[in-house]
BALOBA-1460 file (C-alpha; in Angstrom, 3 decimals):
// residues 320
<rec num="1" residu="m" x="-6.597" y="29.296" z="-18.626"/>
<rec num="2" residu="d" x="-5.668" y="27.124" z="-15.656"/>
<rec num="3" residu="l" x="-5.118" y="29.457" z="-12.696"/>
<rec num="4" residu="t" x="-4.763" y="26.632" z="-10.167"/>
<rec num="5" residu="r" x="-1.030" y="27.026" z="-9.679"/>
<rec num="6" residu="l" x="-1.365" y="30.765" z="-9.183"/>
<rec num="7" residu="l" x="-4.076" y="30.120" z="-6.584"/>
<rec num="8" residu="l" x="-1.629" y="27.780" z="-4.835"/>
<rec num="9" residu="a" x="0.561" y="30.812" z="-4.107"/>
<rec num="10" residu="n" x="-2.213" y="32.328" z="-1.966"/>
<rec num="11" residu="k" x="-0.801" y="32.209" z="1.564"/>
<rec num="12" residu="p" x="-3.837" y="30.626" z="3.327"/>
<rec num="13" residu="i" x="-4.054" y="27.941" z="0.625"/>
<rec num="14" residu="k" x="-0.334" y="27.286" z="0.928"/>
<rec num="15" residu="t" x="-0.662" y="27.012" z="4.726"/>
<rec num="16" residu="i" x="-3.447" y="24.436" z="4.468"/>
<rec num="17" residu="k" x="-1.431" y="22.404" z="1.959"/>
<rec num="18" residu="q" x="1.528" y="22.395" z="4.368"/>
<rec num="19" residu="a" x="-0.769" y="21.287" z="7.195"/>
<rec num="20" residu="f" x="-1.885" y="18.250" z="5.195"/>
<rec num="21" residu="a" x="1.692" y="17.433" z="4.204"/>
<rec num="22" residu="s" x="2.789" y="17.491" z="7.863"/>
<rec num="23" residu="n" x="-0.254" y="15.517" z="9.052"/>
<rec num="24" residu="k" x="-1.502" y="18.491" z="11.079"/>
<rec num="25" residu="a" x="-4.586" y="19.379" z="9.062"/>
<rec num="26" residu="s" x="-7.842" y="20.297" z="10.761"/>
<rec num="27" residu="h" x="-10.862" y="18.174" z="9.894"/>
<rec num="28" residu="a" x="-12.922" y="21.267" z="9.056"/>
<rec num="29" residu="y" x="-12.005" y="24.546" z="7.380"/>
<rec num="30" residu="i" x="-13.970" y="27.680" z="6.568"/>
<rec num="31" residu="i" x="-12.669" y="29.627" z="3.572"/>
<rec num="32" residu="e" x="-13.740" y="33.266" z="3.244"/>
<rec num="33" residu="g" x="-13.309" y="35.267" z="0.056"/>
<rec num="34" residu="e" x="-14.883" y="36.441" z="-3.197"/>
<rec num="35" residu="a" x="-17.336" y="33.848" z="-4.528"/>
<rec num="36" residu="s" x="-15.456" y="32.702" z="-7.635"/>
<rec num="37" residu="m" x="-12.172" y="32.484" z="-5.706"/>
<rec num="38" residu="v" x="-13.840" y="30.495" z="-2.933"/>
<rec num="39" residu="e" x="-15.408" y="28.063" z="-5.380"/>
<rec num="40" residu="k" x="-12.083" y="27.340" z="-7.091"/>
<rec num="41" residu="s" x="-10.317" y="27.137" z="-3.728"/>
<rec num="42" residu="l" x="-12.712" y="24.483" z="-2.440"/>
<rec num="43" residu="t" x="-11.950" y="22.305" z="-5.459"/>
<rec num="44" residu="l" x="-8.214" y="22.774" z="-4.993"/>
<rec num="45" residu="l" x="-8.402" y="22.021" z="-1.270"/>
<rec num="46" residu="s" x="-10.108" y="18.720" z="-1.979"/>
<rec num="47" residu="c" x="-6.915" y="17.627" z="-3.759"/>
<rec num="48" residu="f" x="-4.891" y="18.070" z="-0.572"/>
<rec num="49" residu="a" x="-7.092" y="15.587" z="1.276"/>
<rec num="50" residu="l" x="-7.591" y="13.082" z="-1.541"/>
<rec num="51" residu="c" x="-4.069" y="12.927" z="-2.980"/>
<rec num="52" residu="d" x="-1.436" y="10.637" z="-1.487"/>
<rec num="53" residu="n" x="1.064" y="13.461" z="-2.085"/>
<rec num="54" residu="f" x="-1.231" y="16.159" z="-0.662"/>
<rec num="55" residu="g" x="-2.045" y="17.931" z="-3.907"/>
<rec num="56" residu="c" x="0.400" y="16.954" z="-6.654"/>
<rec num="57" residu="l" x="-2.207" y="18.059" z="-9.255"/>
<rec num="58" residu="s" x="-1.147" y="15.306" z="-11.647"/>
<rec num="59" residu="c" x="-2.291" y="11.984" z="-10.140"/>
<rec num="60" residu="v" x="-5.671" y="10.376" z="-10.830"/>
<rec num="61" residu="n" x="-7.061" y="11.557" z="-7.497"/>
<rec num="62" residu="c" x="-6.119" y="15.180" z="-8.170"/>
<rec num="63" residu="l" x="-7.259" y="15.190" z="-11.786"/>
<rec num="64" residu="n" x="-10.644" y="13.740" z="-10.869"/>
<rec num="65" residu="a" x="-10.999" y="16.161" z="-7.949"/>
<rec num="66" residu="l" x="-10.202" y="19.179" z="-10.136"/>
<rec num="67" residu="k" x="-12.867" y="18.032" z="-12.596"/>
<rec num="68" residu="g" x="-15.388" y="17.560" z="-9.787"/>
<rec num="69" residu="l" x="-15.636" y="13.846" z="-10.543"/>
<rec num="70" residu="h" x="-13.936" y="12.185" z="-7.572"/>
<rec num="71" residu="v" x="-16.137" y="9.477" z="-6.015"/>
<rec num="72" residu="d" x="-14.899" y="10.284" z="-2.503"/>
<rec num="73" residu="c" x="-15.643" y="14.006" z="-2.787"/>
<rec num="74" residu="s" x="-19.195" y="15.331" z="-2.399"/>
<rec num="75" residu="s" x="-20.085" y="18.935" z="-3.243"/>
<rec num="76" residu="y" x="-23.057" y="20.922" z="-1.999"/>
<rec num="77" residu="p" x="-25.461" y="22.396" z="-2.957"/>
<rec num="78" residu="n" x="-25.984" y="19.600" z="-5.460"/>
<rec num="79" residu="e" x="-29.185" y="20.948" z="-7.009"/>
<rec num="80" residu="k" x="-30.255" y="24.452" z="-6.008"/>
<rec num="81" residu="d" x="-27.886" y="27.362" z="-5.486"/>
<rec num="82" residu="r" x="-28.229" y="27.547" z="-1.693"/>
<rec num="83" residu="i" x="-27.311" y="25.046" z="0.996"/>
<rec num="84" residu="n" x="-30.321" y="23.396" z="2.635"/>
<rec num="85" residu="v" x="-30.996" y="20.866" z="5.372"/>
<rec num="86" residu="a" x="-31.321" y="17.995" z="2.883"/>
<rec num="87" residu="n" x="-27.771" y="18.670" z="1.647"/>
<rec num="88" residu="i" x="-26.362" y="18.467" z="5.160"/>
<rec num="89" residu="e" x="-28.394" y="15.395" z="6.060"/>
<rec num="90" residu="e" x="-26.829" y="13.666" z="3.056"/>
<rec num="91" residu="l" x="-23.379" y="14.878" z="4.129"/>
<rec num="92" residu="v" x="-23.897" y="13.486" z="7.633"/>
<rec num="93" residu="d" x="-25.003" y="10.116" z="6.272"/>
<rec num="94" residu="l" x="-22.058" y="9.875" z="3.868"/>
<rec num="95" residu="s" x="-19.545" y="10.978" z="6.503"/>
<rec num="96" residu="v" x="-19.677" y="7.536" z="8.123"/>
<rec num="97" residu="v" x="-19.242" y="5.672" z="4.827"/>
<rec num="98" residu="k" x="-15.744" y="4.439" z="4.045"/>
<rec num="99" residu="p" x="-13.999" y="6.080" z="1.082"/>
<rec num="100" residu="k" x="-13.963" y="3.993" z="-2.096"/>
<rec num="101" residu="i" x="-10.604" y="4.754" z="-3.713"/>
<rec num="102" residu="s" x="-8.918" y="7.407" z="-1.629"/>
<rec num="103" residu="k" x="-7.763" y="7.342" z="1.980"/>
<rec num="104" residu="n" x="-10.217" y="10.117" z="2.915"/>
<rec num="105" residu="r" x="-13.731" y="11.392" z="2.295"/>
<rec num="106" residu="v" x="-14.094" y="15.076" z="1.455"/>
<rec num="107" residu="f" x="-17.130" y="17.347" z="1.614"/>
<rec num="108" residu="l" x="-17.237" y="20.753" z="-0.077"/>
<rec num="109" residu="v" x="-19.948" y="23.097" z="1.203"/>
<rec num="110" residu="n" x="-20.293" y="26.217" z="-0.945"/>
<rec num="111" residu="a" x="-22.269" y="28.597" z="1.277"/>
<rec num="112" residu="c" x="-21.342" y="31.744" z="-0.652"/>
<rec num="113" residu="k" x="-25.050" y="32.235" z="-1.267"/>
<rec num="114" residu="m" x="-26.279" y="31.933" z="2.270"/>
<rec num="115" residu="s" x="-29.475" y="30.042" z="2.944"/>
<rec num="116" residu="f" x="-32.254" y="32.085" z="4.488"/>
<rec num="117" residu="a" x="-32.712" y="29.211" z="6.950"/>
<rec num="118" residu="d" x="-29.829" y="28.742" z="9.386"/>
<rec num="119" residu="n" x="-30.962" y="25.293" z="10.521"/>
<rec num="120" residu="w" x="-28.532" y="23.580" z="8.127"/>
<rec num="121" residu="q" x="-25.739" y="24.893" z="10.333"/>
<rec num="122" residu="g" x="-27.233" y="23.151" z="13.340"/>
<rec num="123" residu="k" x="-27.402" y="19.911" z="11.379"/>
<rec num="124" residu="i" x="-23.678" y="19.925" z="10.621"/>
<rec num="125" residu="l" x="-22.496" y="20.663" z="14.164"/>
<rec num="126" residu="k" x="-22.206" y="17.095" z="15.430"/>
<rec num="127" residu="t" x="-20.193" y="16.047" z="12.377"/>
<rec num="128" residu="l" x="-17.890" y="19.021" z="12.896"/>
<rec num="129" residu="e" x="-17.487" y="18.133" z="16.574"/>
<rec num="130" residu="e" x="-16.909" y="14.401" z="16.156"/>
<rec num="131" residu="p" x="-15.775" y="13.680" z="12.585"/>
<rec num="132" residu="n" x="-14.386" y="10.322" z="11.538"/>
<rec num="133" residu="s" x="-10.615" y="10.416" z="11.301"/>
<rec num="134" residu="n" x="-10.696" y="10.257" z="7.508"/>
<rec num="135" residu="v" x="-13.353" y="12.969" z="6.956"/>
<rec num="136" residu="y" x="-12.508" y="16.516" z="5.852"/>
<rec num="137" residu="i" x="-15.043" y="19.301" z="5.434"/>
<rec num="138" residu="f" x="-14.384" y="22.587" z="3.614"/>
<rec num="139" residu="i" x="-17.000" y="25.345" z="3.904"/>
<rec num="140" residu="g" x="-16.797" y="28.370" z="1.607"/>
<rec num="141" residu="v" x="-18.349" y="31.768" z="2.400"/>
<rec num="142" residu="t" x="-18.101" y="35.346" z="1.217"/>
<rec num="143" residu="n" x="-18.779" y="36.718" z="4.699"/>
<rec num="144" residu="l" x="-17.572" y="34.796" z="7.736"/>
<rec num="145" residu="g" x="-19.928" y="36.810" z="9.930"/>
<rec num="146" residu="e" x="-22.938" y="35.090" z="8.359"/>
<rec num="147" residu="l" x="-22.025" y="31.769" z="9.972"/>
<rec num="148" residu="n" x="-23.054" y="30.827" z="13.499"/>
<rec num="149" residu="d" x="-20.361" y="31.238" z="16.140"/>
<rec num="150" residu="t" x="-20.724" y="27.583" z="17.121"/>
<rec num="151" residu="v" x="-19.947" y="26.480" z="13.568"/>
<rec num="152" residu="k" x="-16.952" y="28.817" z="13.332"/>
<rec num="153" residu="s" x="-15.582" y="27.642" z="16.676"/>
<rec num="154" residu="r" x="-15.345" y="24.072" z="15.391"/>
<rec num="155" residu="c" x="-13.484" y="24.971" z="12.195"/>
<rec num="156" residu="y" x="-10.161" y="26.464" z="11.213"/>
<rec num="157" residu="c" x="-11.096" y="29.775" z="9.566"/>
<rec num="158" residu="v" x="-8.999" y="31.486" z="6.876"/>
<rec num="159" residu="t" x="-9.524" y="34.484" z="4.623"/>
<rec num="160" residu="l" x="-8.093" y="34.349" z="1.118"/>
<rec num="161" residu="e" x="-5.574" y="37.042" z="0.314"/>
<rec num="162" residu="k" x="-5.897" y="39.289" z="-2.712"/>
<rec num="163" residu="t" x="-3.225" y="38.391" z="-5.252"/>
<rec num="164" residu="p" x="-0.859" y="41.329" z="-5.958"/>
<rec num="165" residu="p" x="-1.356" y="42.912" z="-9.416"/>
<rec num="166" residu="k" x="2.235" y="42.290" z="-10.487"/>
<rec num="167" residu="q" x="1.974" y="38.597" z="-9.674"/>
<rec num="168" residu="i" x="-1.222" y="38.300" z="-11.724"/>
<rec num="169" residu="a" x="0.172" y="40.264" z="-14.684"/>
<rec num="170" residu="d" x="3.427" y="38.275" z="-14.712"/>
<rec num="171" residu="y" x="1.463" y="35.020" z="-14.723"/>
<rec num="172" residu="f" x="-0.631" y="36.074" z="-17.704"/>
<rec num="173" residu="v" x="2.425" y="37.276" z="-19.611"/>
<rec num="174" residu="a" x="4.163" y="33.956" z="-18.912"/>
<rec num="175" residu="n" x="1.133" y="32.279" z="-20.484"/>
<rec num="176" residu="g" x="1.400" y="34.223" z="-23.729"/>
<rec num="177" residu="f" x="-0.684" y="37.356" z="-23.154"/>
<rec num="178" residu="e" x="0.594" y="40.852" z="-23.924"/>
<rec num="179" residu="l" x="1.886" y="42.951" z="-21.047"/>
<rec num="180" residu="k" x="-0.407" y="45.979" z="-21.369"/>
<rec num="181" residu="p" x="-3.771" y="44.174" z="-21.218"/>
<rec num="182" residu="s" x="-2.363" y="41.843" z="-18.542"/>
<rec num="183" residu="q" x="-1.502" y="44.803" z="-16.324"/>
<rec num="184" residu="i" x="-4.893" y="46.422" z="-16.864"/>
<rec num="185" residu="a" x="-6.679" y="43.175" z="-15.977"/>
<rec num="186" residu="s" x="-4.495" y="42.684" z="-12.902"/>
<rec num="187" residu="v" x="-5.451" y="46.130" z="-11.585"/>
<rec num="188" residu="l" x="-9.166" y="46.031" z="-12.355"/>
<rec num="189" residu="c" x="-9.723" y="42.557" z="-10.884"/>
<rec num="190" residu="v" x="-8.832" y="43.774" z="-7.354"/>
<rec num="191" residu="g" x="-6.904" y="40.618" z="-6.538"/>
<rec num="192" residu="n" x="-9.468" y="38.165" z="-7.954"/>
<rec num="193" residu="l" x="-7.640" y="35.839" z="-10.363"/>
<rec num="194" residu="y" x="-10.776" y="34.627" z="-12.086"/>
<rec num="195" residu="r" x="-12.147" y="38.134" z="-12.549"/>
<rec num="196" residu="a" x="-8.764" y="39.082" z="-14.042"/>
<rec num="197" residu="e" x="-9.114" y="36.274" z="-16.559"/>
<rec num="198" residu="q" x="-12.596" y="37.477" z="-17.557"/>
<rec num="199" residu="i" x="-11.356" y="41.034" z="-18.057"/>
<rec num="200" residu="l" x="-8.355" y="39.883" z="-20.062"/>
<rec num="201" residu="l" x="-10.355" y="37.589" z="-22.324"/>
<rec num="202" residu="s" x="-12.954" y="40.305" z="-22.980"/>
<rec num="203" residu="n" x="-10.152" y="42.071" z="-24.890"/>
<rec num="204" residu="d" x="-11.573" y="45.542" z="-24.220"/>
<rec num="205" residu="s" x="-8.640" y="47.948" z="-24.178"/>
<rec num="206" residu="q" x="-10.641" y="50.891" z="-25.497"/>
<rec num="207" residu="m" x="-11.714" y="52.082" z="-22.051"/>
<rec num="208" residu="c" x="-8.081" y="52.420" z="-20.985"/>
<rec num="209" residu="d" x="-7.196" y="54.298" z="-24.187"/>
<rec num="210" residu="i" x="-10.070" y="56.754" z="-23.657"/>
<rec num="211" residu="v" x="-9.105" y="57.452" z="-20.042"/>
<rec num="212" residu="f" x="-5.473" y="58.090" z="-20.923"/>
<rec num="213" residu="d" x="-6.569" y="60.306" z="-23.818"/>
<rec num="214" residu="m" x="-8.840" y="62.250" z="-21.463"/>
<rec num="215" residu="f" x="-6.157" y="62.889" z="-18.866"/>
<rec num="216" residu="i" x="-3.609" y="63.839" z="-21.511"/>
<rec num="217" residu="n" x="-5.682" y="65.893" z="-23.972"/>
<rec num="218" residu="m" x="-8.736" y="67.288" z="-22.180"/>
<rec num="219" residu="t" x="-8.188" y="71.050" z="-22.087"/>
<rec num="220" residu="s" x="-11.659" y="72.641" z="-22.191"/>
<rec num="221" residu="s" x="-15.337" y="72.016" z="-21.453"/>
<rec num="222" residu="g" x="-15.834" y="71.222" z="-25.131"/>
<rec num="223" residu="y" x="-13.383" y="68.340" z="-24.803"/>
<rec num="224" residu="a" x="-15.048" y="67.311" z="-21.532"/>
<rec num="225" residu="i" x="-18.371" y="66.783" z="-23.326"/>
<rec num="226" residu="k" x="-16.603" y="64.576" z="-25.849"/>
<rec num="227" residu="y" x="-15.197" y="62.327" z="-23.124"/>
<rec num="228" residu="v" x="-18.525" y="62.127" z="-21.312"/>
<rec num="229" residu="s" x="-19.978" y="60.821" z="-24.563"/>
<rec num="230" residu="k" x="-17.166" y="58.313" z="-25.064"/>
<rec num="231" residu="l" x="-17.357" y="56.951" z="-21.515"/>
<rec num="232" residu="a" x="-21.156" y="56.841" z="-21.346"/>
<rec num="233" residu="k" x="-21.193" y="53.262" z="-22.648"/>
<rec num="234" residu="y" x="-19.337" y="51.966" z="-19.577"/>
<rec num="235" residu="e" x="-22.237" y="52.233" z="-17.142"/>
<rec num="236" residu="q" x="-22.098" y="48.483" z="-16.447"/>
<rec num="237" residu="k" x="-18.354" y="48.771" z="-15.852"/>
<rec num="238" residu="c" x="-18.409" y="52.007" z="-13.883"/>
<rec num="239" residu="k" x="-16.541" y="50.543" z="-10.887"/>
<rec num="240" residu="e" x="-13.760" y="49.353" z="-13.174"/>
<rec num="241" residu="l" x="-13.731" y="52.715" z="-14.947"/>
<rec num="242" residu="f" x="-13.365" y="54.680" z="-11.706"/>
<rec num="243" residu="l" x="-10.686" y="52.309" z="-10.416"/>
<rec num="244" residu="l" x="-8.788" y="52.661" z="-13.690"/>
<rec num="245" residu="m" x="-8.904" y="56.460" z="-13.416"/>
<rec num="246" residu="q" x="-7.510" y="56.356" z="-9.891"/>
<rec num="247" residu="t" x="-4.809" y="53.840" z="-10.795"/>
<rec num="248" residu="i" x="-3.596" y="55.925" z="-13.743"/>
<rec num="249" residu="l" x="-3.445" y="59.069" z="-11.620"/>
<rec num="250" residu="l" x="-1.627" y="57.377" z="-8.739"/>
<rec num="251" residu="n" x="0.878" y="55.773" z="-11.107"/>
<rec num="252" residu="s" x="1.528" y="59.178" z="-12.667"/>
<rec num="253" residu="v" x="2.760" y="60.591" z="-9.341"/>
<rec num="254" residu="k" x="5.049" y="57.674" z="-8.471"/>
<rec num="255" residu="l" x="6.973" y="57.295" z="-11.713"/>
<rec num="256" residu="n" x="10.161" y="56.574" z="-9.793"/>
<rec num="257" residu="g" x="8.543" y="53.803" z="-7.768"/>
<rec num="258" residu="e" x="6.982" y="50.422" z="-8.518"/>
<rec num="259" residu="l" x="4.147" y="50.857" z="-11.000"/>
<rec num="260" residu="e" x="1.142" y="48.640" z="-11.589"/>
<rec num="261" residu="l" x="1.027" y="50.038" z="-15.138"/>
<rec num="262" residu="s" x="4.744" y="50.081" z="-15.976"/>
<rec num="263" residu="s" x="4.055" y="49.225" z="-19.626"/>
<rec num="264" residu="y" x="2.281" y="52.598" z="-19.967"/>
<rec num="265" residu="i" x="5.273" y="54.629" z="-18.827"/>
<rec num="266" residu="d" x="5.180" y="57.058" z="-21.789"/>
<rec num="267" residu="e" x="1.480" y="57.778" z="-21.304"/>
<rec num="268" residu="l" x="1.952" y="58.160" z="-17.537"/>
<rec num="269" residu="k" x="4.674" y="60.756" z="-18.083"/>
<rec num="270" residu="l" x="2.272" y="62.785" z="-20.222"/>
<rec num="271" residu="v" x="-0.380" y="62.581" z="-17.488"/>
<rec num="272" residu="a" x="2.228" y="63.659" z="-14.926"/>
<rec num="273" residu="n" x="2.997" y="66.708" z="-17.061"/>
<rec num="274" residu="n" x="-0.642" y="67.776" z="-16.873"/>
<rec num="275" residu="y" x="-1.523" y="67.106" z="-13.226"/>
<rec num="276" residu="s" x="0.210" y="68.190" z="-10.046"/>
<rec num="277" residu="k" x="0.274" y="65.862" z="-7.045"/>
<rec num="278" residu="e" x="-2.251" y="68.122" z="-5.355"/>
<rec num="279" residu="s" x="-4.631" y="67.863" z="-8.286"/>
<rec num="280" residu="v" x="-4.228" y="64.075" z="-8.424"/>
<rec num="281" residu="y" x="-5.267" y="63.627" z="-4.810"/>
<rec num="282" residu="r" x="-8.190" y="66.008" z="-5.169"/>
<rec num="283" residu="i" x="-9.428" y="64.191" z="-8.263"/>
<rec num="284" residu="i" x="-9.118" y="60.843" z="-6.501"/>
<rec num="285" residu="e" x="-11.394" y="62.208" z="-3.775"/>
<rec num="286" residu="y" x="-13.921" y="63.276" z="-6.421"/>
<rec num="287" residu="i" x="-13.792" y="59.784" z="-7.926"/>
<rec num="288" residu="d" x="-14.488" y="58.295" z="-4.482"/>
<rec num="289" residu="t" x="-17.490" y="60.630" z="-4.249"/>
<rec num="290" residu="a" x="-18.654" y="59.441" z="-7.660"/>
<rec num="291" residu="k" x="-18.476" y="55.823" z="-6.463"/>
<rec num="292" residu="r" x="-20.579" y="56.653" z="-3.412"/>
<rec num="293" residu="n" x="-23.128" y="58.510" z="-5.541"/>
<rec num="294" residu="i" x="-23.538" y="55.489" z="-7.794"/>
<rec num="295" residu="d" x="-24.044" y="53.292" z="-4.723"/>
<rec num="296" residu="r" x="-26.726" y="55.713" z="-3.499"/>
<rec num="297" residu="g" x="-28.596" y="55.450" z="-6.787"/>
<rec num="298" residu="v" x="-27.503" y="58.650" z="-8.535"/>
<rec num="299" residu="s" x="-27.623" y="58.126" z="-12.295"/>
<rec num="300" residu="y" x="-24.411" y="57.142" z="-14.009"/>
<rec num="301" residu="d" x="-24.741" y="59.831" z="-16.695"/>
<rec num="302" residu="a" x="-25.144" y="62.640" z="-14.151"/>
<rec num="303" residu="t" x="-22.316" y="61.279" z="-12.005"/>
<rec num="304" residu="l" x="-19.945" y="60.927" z="-14.952"/>
<rec num="305" residu="d" x="-20.764" y="64.381" z="-16.314"/>
<rec num="306" residu="n" x="-20.120" y="66.010" z="-12.939"/>
<rec num="307" residu="l" x="-16.919" y="64.033" z="-12.356"/>
<rec num="308" residu="i" x="-15.297" y="64.944" z="-15.676"/>
<rec num="309" residu="l" x="-16.126" y="68.627" z="-15.206"/>
<rec num="310" residu="k" x="-14.577" y="68.434" z="-11.715"/>
<rec num="311" residu="i" x="-11.436" y="66.839" z="-13.181"/>
<rec num="312" residu="l" x="-11.132" y="69.692" z="-15.677"/>
<rec num="313" residu="e" x="-11.760" y="72.293" z="-12.979"/>
<rec num="314" residu="v" x="-9.127" y="70.854" z="-10.623"/>
<rec num="315" residu="k" x="-6.624" y="70.519" z="-13.443"/>
<rec num="316" residu="h" x="-6.811" y="74.232" z="-14.181"/>
<rec num="317" residu="k" x="-6.884" y="75.347" z="-10.525"/>
<rec num="318" residu="c" x="-3.889" y="73.251" z="-9.505"/>
<rec num="319" residu="q" x="-1.452" y="73.975" z="-12.295"/>
<rec num="320" residu="i" x="1.989" y="72.383" z="-12.067"/>
């Protein structure tokens, strides 16, 4: 699915597009965000500098840029997965070469996987300080703090916003996907459009069904063991599982407000009948503890077993 137009709605991207359209663009930008979002953003940003209409997405310049085939756009790293000095030396040499078909030359530097050697940053400084008038450089990172202060001071720095779940779900529905899986994907992706697409296309709705079933029907330790067994297979998706649990619980206590999972209203009402607000907030704290335990290296099986027993315990202690 083409998520380019949804990415265009991201406020920092929109601001940069407006800067090009008003002839006020900086010659160097640093884009901070999740790796897949940054990578797609760099490609989109190249359109703004190469297109006569500043990113129409339909002209030859834009279409070639989106495919990574534009002759006036160079992307780095061009071989290995980390930026190195040779990449930047090539960039510097090409920065003084006139563009072939566009009015500008564009350089995309994907530094999401930071090089262990910082000397490439020193190599790019002079070009950042004194670029040719028709040269634009876009540097992508996952952590702005990993770049040298001197590099950052010579660039316009922006951080990509997380796309709201409703906006993501509505976009997928408009493109022919069903509402329920679209809403689940929009929540679990944590604002990352491309992660949302992966979740949606994996077509795994069973995890959501099990979690709802657990919150609605788990009444004893015997049932708890059953759910531990059912959820054991999600070790590689444990962060998504825990986030889904918290989202379902929070939606169950705000049924009169705006819901991320509005298509599950009937199921949420059943969860709300079983859990008081006090129990919901206590369980959410236990889920946060489970996340921290996983990060510390505690086994998934032990963490899950303890969490589900805690959920059952809190449910009975905090009756509605």
